[in-house]
C-alpha positions as CSV (number, residue, x, y, z in Angstrom):
1,M,5.7,-16.6,20.4
2,A,4.6,-17.2,16.9
3,I,5.4,-14.7,14.3
4,P,2.5,-14.0,12.0
5,R,3.0,-14.7,8.3
6,I,1.4,-12.8,5.4
7,T,1.3,-13.8,1.7
8,K,2.9,-11.9,-1.1
9,E,-0.6,-10.9,-2.1
10,E,-1.4,-9.5,1.3
11,L,1.8,-7.5,1.3
12,K,0.9,-6.1,-2.2
13,A,-2.5,-5.1,-0.9
14,K,-0.9,-3.3,2.0
15,M,1.5,-1.5,-0.3
16,D,-1.3,-0.7,-2.8
17,K,-3.2,1.0,0.2
18,N,-0.1,2.9,1.1
19,E,-0.1,1.5,4.6
20,D,2.7,2.7,6.8
21,L,5.2,-0.2,6.4
22,V,8.8,-0.8,6.7
23,I,9.9,-3.7,4.6
24,V,13.2,-5.4,5.6
25,D,15.1,-7.6,3.2
26,A,17.0,-10.1,5.4
27,R,18.3,-12.3,2.8
28,A,21.9,-13.8,3.0
29,E,24.4,-11.6,1.3
30,D,25.0,-13.9,-1.8
31,S,21.3,-14.3,-2.3
32,Y,20.7,-10.6,-2.1
33,N,23.6,-9.6,-4.4
34,L,22.7,-12.2,-7.0
35,S,19.0,-11.4,-7.1
36,N,17.7,-9.0,-9.5
37,Q,14.3,-9.0,-7.6
38,K,13.9,-6.6,-4.8
39,I,10.9,-5.0,-3.2
40,K,10.9,-1.3,-4.1
41,G,11.5,0.8,-1.0
42,S,12.7,-2.1,1.1
43,I,15.8,-1.7,3.4
44,R,18.6,-4.2,3.6
45,I,19.3,-5.5,7.1
46,T,21.2,-8.8,7.6
47,L,20.1,-11.6,9.8
48,D,23.0,-10.8,12.2
49,E,22.0,-7.2,12.5
50,L,18.5,-8.3,13.2
51,E,19.5,-10.8,15.9
52,K,21.6,-8.1,17.5
53,G,18.5,-5.8,17.5
54,I,17.7,-2.6,15.6
55,K,18.9,0.5,17.5
56,N,16.2,2.9,16.4
57,P,13.2,0.8,15.4
58,P,10.5,2.7,13.5
59,V,7.6,3.7,15.8
60,G,4.0,3.3,14.7
61,K,4.9,1.4,11.5
62,E,4.3,-2.3,10.7
63,I,7.6,-4.0,10.1
64,I,7.6,-6.7,7.5
65,T,10.7,-8.9,6.9
66,Y,11.4,-11.3,4.1
67,C,14.2,-13.7,3.1
68,T,14.6,-16.8,0.9
């Protein structure tokens, strides 16, 4: 199953429209800690946590993950 991708411009448009989103920052720990660029309102979940599954995923919200 292919996972759809969006551009940063599409994400910004969704945020500007106040769409009901959950933005997940899944970057590696070093990358996350050394970066001064984070999306406001995003939550930090490691890739290991994502692979294990989210215990209580948000219902009715679009979930967008990003990493580098």
